[in-house]
N, C-alpha and C positions, 0 to 999 in steps of 0.2 A: 843401604850404606851411602853416605856421602863422602866425596873425596875432592881434594883440589888437584890442579894439574901436576903431573910429575915433570921433573926438569930432564931433558934429553939434549945434550950437546948445546946447551944454552937456550933450548926451546921449551916453551911451556906446552906440554902435551897431555890432553885430558883423554884417557883411556876410558871407554865406556863398555861395561859388560852387563849381562842379564842376572846371573845367579852365581853363587859361590861354588856350585858344583863344577863350573867351568874354570874356576880360579885356583888352580893347583899350586904346588910348592915352588915350581920354576917361575911362574908369573909372580908369585907373591914375593919372590926375591928380587924382583925388578920394579914392579909397578904397584900403584895404589888406585885402582879403578873407582869410578863411579858405578855403583850397582843398582840397576833401574828395575829389576823385576822383569818377568816373561811377557813378551808380546809388544806389539807396536803402541798400544795405548799407555801402557806402563813406561815404556821407553821414552815416548813423547813427554808425558807429564814429568818424569823425573829429570830428564836432561834439560827440559826447558826451565824448570825450577832451578836447577843447578847454575845454568848459564845466566839467569836473571840475577841470581845472587852474585856471581862472579862479575857481571857487568857493573852492578851497584858498587863493587869495590874497586872498579877499574883493573880487573885481574882476569879478563877473559883470556882463554888459551890461545896460542899460535896454531894449534892443530888439534882436532878431535879424531880419534881412532876408535872405530867399532870393532871390538874384539870378542871372539868367542867361536862356538862351533857351529856347523852348518851340516845339512843333509844334502846328499847327491847320489844319483844312480849312474852318473856316467864319469864324475872324477875319481881320482885315486883316493880310496879311503885311508884316512889318517894324513893326507896331503894338506898342505897349507896353501891358501890362494888369497891374492889380493883382489879385492872388488874392482873389476874394470867398469861395470854399469849396473845400475839398481832399477828394480821396478817394483810396484805394489801390486801383488797378485790377487789381493782381495778386491780390488776396485773393479766394478762392473756397471757402468752406466750405459751399456749398449742399447738398452730400450729407449733411451733419449737421443740415440745417434752417435754417441761417443765411442772411440776404440776402446776395446776391452783393456783395462789397466790405466786408461786416461782419467785423471781426476777432473771433473768438469770445471770449466772457467778457471782453472788454476794457471794456465799458460805453460804447464810443465809437459814435457814429452812423456810418452809410455815408458821409455827407458831413459834414465839420466846417467850420462857418463861421468866418472870420476876422473878428473884429469891428473891428479897426484898419484904417481905409481913409483913404487920402490925398486930400483934396480935389482935383479937377481930373484925376484920372487914371481912365480907364475900367476897370471891374471885369469879371471873368470867372471862370468855375469851371475848376479844374485836376484833373486825374488823374494821379497818379504811379505808375510802374511801372518794372520792370527791363528792359522790351523797347522797341526803336524802333518807333514807330507810323508806318505809311505806307500810302498808297492805300486798298485796301479795309479795312484793319485799323481805320480810323476808324469803320466802321459800327458797331462794337461799343463805341464810346465815347460816353457821354452828355455828358460835360464838354466845355467849350469848347476846352480845350487840354490838351497833355499835356507832362509832363517826367519826369525820373527821380531827383529829389532831394527835392522840396519836403514831401512827406508825412513823410519821414525827419526832416527838419528840424523840422517840427511836433511830432512824437513827443519829439525831445530837448528842444525848448522847454517842452513840457508837463511833462516830467520835472523841470525846473528852475524851473517857473513863471514863464517868461519870455513876453512878447508877441512876436507874429511878424508880419511882413508879407512877402508875396511880390510880386516883381516880374519879370516875364517878358516878353521880346521874342519876337515870332514870326519864327523863322528859316526855317521850311519847313512843308511840309503842303500847299500848292497843288498840287504835283506829287508823284509817286511818287519815292522816294528810291532811288537806284542805286549811290551811292558816297559816300565821306566828304565830297567837296567839294560835294555837294548840300546839306550841312549848313552847312559852313563859309563858303560862297560870300558870304553876306550878313552875317556876324557883325560885320563892321566897321561896318555901319549900325546893327545892333542895339546895338552898344557905344555909338554916339552917342546913341541915343534912350533907353538905359537910364540913361546919364549925365545926360540931362535929367531923368528920373525921380527920380534921386538928389538932384538939385539942388531939385526940388519937395518931396522929403521934407524936406530941410533947411529950407526956407522953412516948411513946415507945423509943424515943431517949433519953430522961432523965433517963429512967430505964436501958439504955443499950440493949434493946430488938432487935435493929436493927444494925447489924454490917456493918458499912460504911468504 
């Protein structure tokens, strides 16, 4: 699904989500996101193509928001958190002498801070990768929460010089996952809480609390 930026407080904001399962009625009443598909490869391809098209029309957004669910074993289930820092948990070139998580020769740190923060929304660190994290797999994760797209969204934003905010609702992690419904069970509640965060973003833009 392709979409152009939404207009929030006079600003062009492109919301980026993975799949329709996360896009419930409350978000549907507010935004029309770009849907990328699941995982960092799909997110990178879809968002880069979308931004390329927008750039060609002179219509790049003022802000990109990576929006959706996340897993966490330590954060409050169903809580919504904005991303304070991002890392790519799949990257491991340690055999060549690079730190785990460091993309070789890119100049990027292992953890990339996101400077834009919405007042009134709790912040947490996020690690992106192509695998579902469940149970004991969290032992190897230093970040507060995990997803499958946001680092790819960040890299596309960096390519086009665009600021990014990440908003994630915790859908799972307290118990080990065994089937698809273990992820989708609470997405309707995550939808409601992410919609509230979108409203808070609009308020922050209206009040000039975010410097774009």
